[in-house]
N, C-alpha and C positions, 0 to 999 in steps of 0.2 A: 320329641325324643331325638337325640343326636345320634347320627350314625358313626361307626368307628372311623371311617375314612375322613369324616369332618374333624374328629378329634385329632387324628394324625396331622391333618393339614394345619390346624390351629397350633399344635405343638411345634411343628416345623417352623411356622411363622414366628412363634415366640422365641424359639432357639435362634433363628436368624436375627431377630431384633436384639436379643441379648448379646449375640456376638458383635453386632453393629455397635451397640452401646459400649461394649468393652473396648472396641477399637477406637471409638470416639473419645473415651476417657483417657486412653493411652496417648492419643494425639494431643488432647488438651493439656496433659501433664508435661509433654515435651515442647509444646508450642512456644516459641520465643516471643510471640505477640500476645500480650495479655488481653487485647480486645477480641481477637478471634478465638482465643481459648475460652473466654467468658461466653462468647456467642455459642460455641460448641457445647459447653455445659448446659446452656439454656435449651438447646435443641434436644439434648439427651433427656432433660427433665420434663419436656413437654410432649406427651403422647400424640397430640394433634399435629405435631410437626415431624412425624416419623418419615414422611415422604421426602421432606427437605433434607433431613439427615441422611436418608438413604442415597439421595442424589449426590450429596457432597462426598460420599464415599463410593460412588459408582465407578470404580477403576481410577487409574492415575490420569491426570491431565496429559494428553499426548503432545509430545514435542514433534514439530514438523518443520517444513521449510519456512513457514511463517513464524517459527518459534513457538511461543505460547500466547494464548489469548483466551480469557474467560472472565466470568464474574468473580469478584473478590469475595472471599469468605473462608471458613475453615474447611479442612479436609483435602484429600489428594486430588479431587476433581475441581478445585477452585484455585484462583490466584491468591497466594499468601506467602508468608516468609519461609515456611518449610519448603513449599514447592519451588520458590525462587532460589533458595540456597542450594537445593539439590540440582536445579538447572545450572546454576553458576558453577558448581563443582563438576558437573558433567561437561560443560563447555571448557573449563580449565583443563580437565583431563584430556579432552580431544586436542586442544591447542598444544599441550605438551607432547602428545603422541605425534602430531604433525611436525613439531620442531625436532623430534628425535628420529624422523624418518627421511633420510636423504632421498632425493628424487620425488618428494611430495609435489603434487600438482593439484589442479582443481577437481580431480577425480578422487582425491583422498590419498592416504599414505600408500605408497607402493614404489619400491625401488627396483622391482624385478624387471630386467631387460633394459634398464636405464644405463647408458654408457657412463663410465666413471667420470668422464670430463663434464657430464651434465648433472651429476649428482651434487646436491648442495650440502654444505656443512650444517651440522646441528646448530641450533641457536636458542637464545632466550626470547620467548615470544613477548610481544607488546600488545596491550589492549587498551581501549578507551571506552568509557561507560558514560552514557547520557540518560536523561530522564525528563519527562514532561511534568505538568503540574497536577496530575491526577492524584487521588488519594493513594498513599503508600508508595508512589513512584520514587521519591527521594530515598526512602528506607530500603526499597528493593535495590536501588542503584548502589547505595553505600554497602549493603551486604555483599553485593557482587564484587565490588572493589576489594573488600576485606578478604574474600575467598580467593580472588585472583592473586592478591599480594601474598597471601600465605602459601599459595602454590608456586611461588617464584616467578610469576608473570609480572613484567614491568607494566604498571597500571596507571592510567590517567583517568581522572573523574572530571566531567564538565562542571563548571562552577555554580550553575543555577539551572532551573527548568528552562530548556531551550528546544527549538524546533529539531525534528528528526534530521533534516538536511544538514544541520550543523554537525551532528554526530557522524553522518555519512561522509561529510567533508573531512572531519578530523581523522577518520580511519586512513584516508589517503595522505592528508597533509602531514600526519605524524608517522607515516609508514608503519601502521599497526597491523598485526596479524589478525586482530579481531576488533569488532565494535559491538557493544550491547546498547540497545535503546529500550528503555522501559517506557512503554506507551501502549495504549489501545487505540491510538489514532482517532478515528471518528466514531468509535463505538459509544454506547450509552455510558452514563456516569458510573454505573456499578462495575464496569469492566476495567481490567488492566491487561497489559501484555508485555512480551519479552522478545524483542527482535534481535537476530544475530547476523552480523556481517563478518566476512572474512577478507583478508587483504595481505599486504606485505609479502613475506616470503612463503606464506602458506598456500597461495594460489597463483594461477597464471596471471599475467599482466592485465588482461581484459576483465578479470574477475575481482580485481582489487577494489574493495569498498562496495561490494555487491552483496545482497542477501544470499544466504546459503541455498544450495540445491543438493540433491542426492549425489553421493551417498553421505554427505556430511550430516544431514538431518538424522539418518538412522544410526550413524556412528555416535553422535552426541546422545541420542535417545538411549542407546545401549549403555553409555557411561552413566546416564542419569538413573537407569534401572539398577545398575550396580550399586550406586550410592544409596538408592532408596530401599535396598534389600536389607532391612534392619529387623532385629528381633521384635521390636515394638513399633507400632504405628507412630509416625511423626517424629521419630528420633533423628536428630541431625548432629548429635554430639560427636560423631566421627568426622565431621567436616571442619577442617581447620580454618579459623578466621583470625586474621591479623588485626591488632589494635591500630596499627598505622602502617606506613610503608608504600602507600600510593600517593600520587601527586595530584592535587587539585589544580586544574588549569586556571590561569588567570584570564583577564579580559582580552589578551592578545589574540588568542585563537579565535574567539568570537569576532573580534575586530577584523581579523584576516578574512574570515568568511564573508563578513558584510562588505568589505572592500572588494574582494574578488568578485562577488556577485554584482555589486554596483558597477564594476568596470566592464561588465558584459554590455552595458548600454553604449551604443556607438553615437556619440554626440556630434561626430563629423558628418557621417552619412545621414543620421536621423536627429537633427538638432532640436526639433520642436519639443517643447516642454509645457506648452499651454494646455494642460489637461486637468480637469477637476475630477478627483478620484474619491470614491467612497470605499473604505476598506473595513472588512470585518474578519476577526480571527476566531469567531465562534466560541468565545470564552477560553480559548487556548493560549498557546505560548508564542504565537507568531507575530502579534501586532508590533511589539517594540522592535523586533529585528526587521520586519518588513518596512516599517516607517524609516528606520535608519538607512536601509538600502535605497528606498525611493528618494529620500532627501539627498543622499550622497550622489545619486545619479541625476539630480537636478529636478525631480518632481516634488514640489513643495505644497501644492494645493490639494491636501489630503484631509479627508474627514473620516475619522474612525467612528464606528457605531459605539457610542459611549457605554451602552448597557452590555456590550460584548467584548470590549477592548481589554479588560483585565482578566487574567487567568482565574477561572473558577471551576473547581472539579465537580461541582453540581450541575453545571450547564443549565442554569435556571430558565433561560428563554428558548432553548432548543432541546427537547427530550432526546432527539437523535442528532447530535452535532455534526451532521454530514451535509455539506452544501447540496448534495444530490437529493436529499429528502425534501418532499413537498413542504413549502413554508419556511424552510430553514433560512432563506435569504430575505424574507419579508421585511424585517427591520432595516436591512441595508437598502432595500428598494425604497422604503418610505423616506429614509434619510436622503437618498439620491434625488428623490422628487422634491424634497424640501430645499435642498441646497443647489439644485440645478446641475447635478453632476453629469459628466460625460461618460463615465464608466463606473461599474461596481466590480471590485476585485475582492474575492473571499478566499480565505485559507481555512482548511479544516483544523482541528485543535492542535495537531502536531506539525502543521504547516508543510506537509509534504504534498498536498494537493492544492489545486487552484481552480476556482470557478470564476466565470466572467458573466456579468449582467450588463445588458444594454437597453436603451430606450428604443422601442419600435414605433416609429411614427404612424405606421399603418394601423397598428392596434391601439395606439394611444396609451401604452403602458410599458413598464419595465418587465423584462423577462430574462431568464438565465439561458445562455447558450449551451447547447448540448456539448458534452465532452469531445465528441468527434468534430464538431464545428471549431472548437478552440484548437484541437489538434491539427486541423487543416490550416487554420489561420497562422498558427505558429510555424507550420511547415512552409507556407507561402512566404512568411516574413523572413525565415532563415534562408530561403532561396534568394530573396532580395539582398541578403547579406553575404551571399557567396557560399551558403550551405552550412556555415558554422557560426557560433557565437563565441566571443571572448578571444583568449590568447591563441587559440588554435585556428582562428579564421584565416584561411588562405595558407596555413602551414602545411608542409609536406614532410618535414624532417624532425621538428622539435617534438619533445615528449611532454605529456601533461604531468601533474604532480604525482600521479600514480605510477609513472614510468612507462605507460603504453604509448606508442607512437601512432599518430593519426594516419589514415589512408589518404592518398592524394585525392581520391574522389570521395566526396561526402557520402555517407551512408545513413539513410533514414530507416527506422524500424517502428513497427507497432504490433500489438497483439492480434491474434486471429479474431477476437471479438470486436475489434475496433474497425473503423471504416476503411473501405478499400480505396478511398479517395487519396490518402497519403501516398500510396504506391504510384498513382497516376501523376501526382505532383512531382514526385521524385523522378519518374521516368521522363517527364517533359523537361526537366532540368538536366538530364543526363546523369543523375545520381543513382547509387545503388539503393535497393530496398530489401528488407528482410522481414518476414512474418515470424512471430514467436508465439509460444504459449502465453497465457495470461499471467501477468505479474512482472514486476521490474527485475526480479531475480533472473528472468530470461531476457527481457529487452536489453538490460544493461550489459549483458554478456556478449552482445553482437560485436564482432571484431570491427574496429574502425568506426564505431558508432559516432555520429555527429548530432543526431537528434532522434529521440524515441518518445512514444506516448502510448497510453491506453485510455479508452473512453471513460474510465472511472476517474476522470479529472487528474490523472497523473502524467507529468511532462518532465522529460529530462532534456534540457536545452544546452547544457554545458557539461558533458560527461567527463571532461578532464578535471572538473572541480568536484562535482557530486555525481557519482555513477549510480544514481537512484532518482526517483521522482523528487522534484524540488518545487514546491508551490510558490516560493518567493522569487526565484529566478524566472520562472514562467510568468508570474504576474508582472514582473518588471518588463519583460519583452513584450507582453501584451500592451502595457502602458506605452512603451516606445512606439509600437505599431499604431495604436489608436491616436496618439498625439500627432504622428506624421500624417495620418489620414485626415485628421481634423484640420490641420494646417493647409491641406490641399482641397478642403471642402468635401471630403469623403468620409465614409464610416466603415466599420467592420462589416456591416451588411452589404456594402458595395463590393467588398472583396469576396464575400461568400457568393454573391451573384456572378461575379467574374469566374469564379471556380466552377460554378454550375454550368455556365455557358461553355467553358473549355472542356469539362470532363463529365458533364451530366449532373443532375441534381441528386446528391446522395443524402438520403434522409434516414435517420436512425431513431430507434426508441428501445426501451427495455421493459421487460416484465420482471419484477422482483417479488418473489413469493417468500415471505418470512414464515417460518414454522416453529412451533413449540417443541415438537419431537423430530429430531434429525431423521428418524426412520421414514418420515413422510417424504423427504427428498429422495431417498432410495426407491421408494414406491413409485414416485413420479418418473424417475429415470427408467425404472424397469418397465413401466407402462409404455413409455416412448419406444423402447427397444423392441417390445413385443408387438406394438401396434403403431408403427410410424405413420405419420400423415402422408397420404398419396399426393396431395396438392395443397397449395397455400394461396388463398384468394383466387382459386380457380386455375392457377398456373401449376402444371405438373412438376413434382419433385423429380429432378433428373439426377441429382447426386445426393447420396446419404453417406456420411462418413462417421463411423464410430471412432472418436478420438482416443478411446481407451486402447485401441489396437496399435497406436503409434505409426510412424512412417519414417522415411528417410529424412523428411524435412522437420518433423516435430516429434518429440518424445511422447510417450503415452500419457494421457490425462483423462479423467472422467468427463466426458462431454459428447455431444452429438451435433453434427452440422448438416444442414439441409440447404440445397441450392435448387432453385426452380428455373423453368425455361425462361422466364422474364427477368432473371437476374436477382430475384429476391433471395436473401440469405437469412437463415435463422440458426443461431448457435445456442444450445442449452447446456448449462453446466452448474454444478453446485458451487456456491461461494467458498473461497478458501479461508475466510476469516469470520463469517457470520452464519447463523442458521438460516440460510436463504438458498432458494433455487433461482438462478438468473437466466433469463432468455434475452438474447441480443438480436434485434431485428434491423435489417437494412434493406431499403429499396433504392433502385437507381432509375431515374426518369430522364430520358434525353430532352434537351432544351434546344429548340431550333433557333431561337433568337430572343432578344430582350423582352419582346412582347409575350413570349411564351413562359416567362419565369413564374408568374403567379398561377397560371393553369397547371404548370408542372408541380408547384408546391401543393396545390389543392389535390392533384392526383396522387402525389406521394403520401399525403396525410390520409387520404381515403384508403389507399392500399395498405398502409401501416395499420390503420384501425381494423381492417378486415383480417389481416394476418394475425393481429393480436387475438382476435376472437378464435381463429382457427387453432392457434397454439394453445390457448386456454382449453379449448375443447379436447385437443389431443392429450392434454395433461389431466383431463377429467375435472377441469375447473370452469366449465362453460357456464355455470350458474353464478360465478363470482363477478 
């Protein structure tokens, strides 16, 4: 016998399902993509897939500083043509608002209190749109160009699937107010994304060609919400789309990028080119561009991983096409062993990240360097080059293509979750150093930046060209460094040893916890705030910083930082682009002399292993 409250519950559920199905049918009727419309109708017709249908309509995909990134599919909580068209319309409206607001700067439209002499004239904004080789990327990019052109924005479309750094370069080279890159970077094959850069007259010089920060994200999100507020779900008929009116860029722009990056190599100070390189692009769009850059710079002994050299949106050999993922570089290491390579250089699918693999004679095998190790090596190499790469090396008065003039003293920067070693390298050279929040939207904004990195394999070695992470230019400078060392009978490991002797052995690792339900991340962060660890590996926690409170040095962000008496540091934060909780661990071990290097390495690894267990216990994951 059923109780009355059970009947009411079932009736409510039935009404909710009926409303959901009605919304889905409306969306399918308006969907400009026949494939996602058919998929949505199939979901409606299959009662066993009600949960998938519900999740597809579980609110609107939220636009933030990272733009949009999600699984592709039908509904407002997925990446699809409806969501992208609304996003493009929202960005277009924001660009027009900026163009019509004299006195606009990187904080958004505001002319209040701005002297008349400093207020700018209104202007017609310019934008450039790029895309990778993922499913639907070209369609999303073309729709964006059509919407921008219809809105009166002078619009350029990159001619083919290309690396993200080419788009970031184009924003500055073409003096555009905005750049759109359709990519999900290193996410799985089912995902896609939409990244937004600002530049030109819309922002301050140091922010030209940089990804957006607040308040631009919320202002764009508000414009998207306005566009999405339609009588029926999925209706985009109110968004004007031009049939033509945008310019498809030729090969010149791509050639300019390749030549500009290749010219970063200093063949006078570092002439050695006898280096055998294995390169992989992880089925992405970076191999052809990277190969052209290497060849132009004089590196010709290059072996691409054949199974991964051609763009393939299915990423058949790497389920997670991220060089950081365990096993992602195995095919490259196997090829390196086969051909007797000196170095392995890997780019993620959109080539904005770079990974480095070396052969370790003591272990008798190839392994990947940690992102912090590569960051320190590039820092040391740039110190050897006078603090800068490229046209701004040694410059004190000339300006880069974005119009921002360099500082006389080089400035290095890295994120708070990256190693403290870079600050020591900069200090020893007499350079400035700045800590920032995680993400190149912060690192790239550092005034006078000459080099910046973050441990997640992102490196900006020539900010006057690309004011974002660029895996191709970083790989080139690593090749230059490795070739010079090889000619002198040394290796990258020798430089890491020298840095340890000079500044202490800095060892890093990361705990990355992927979750199905994002609520799990909130629960773990709440647990840490309520029950913080008192010690890590027996060393008392002396500093606990809740990064959500902000400071004079750093804006507020969701994160927690712990520092112990022995200098161990742990930072815990949610990922900004994936359903992960990330924990960044670093220990520092003093090294008395060369004979103490291996004992210091052993001690560091033992300490890291113990701290990993303590952090997992604090998160309630001690059984994992």
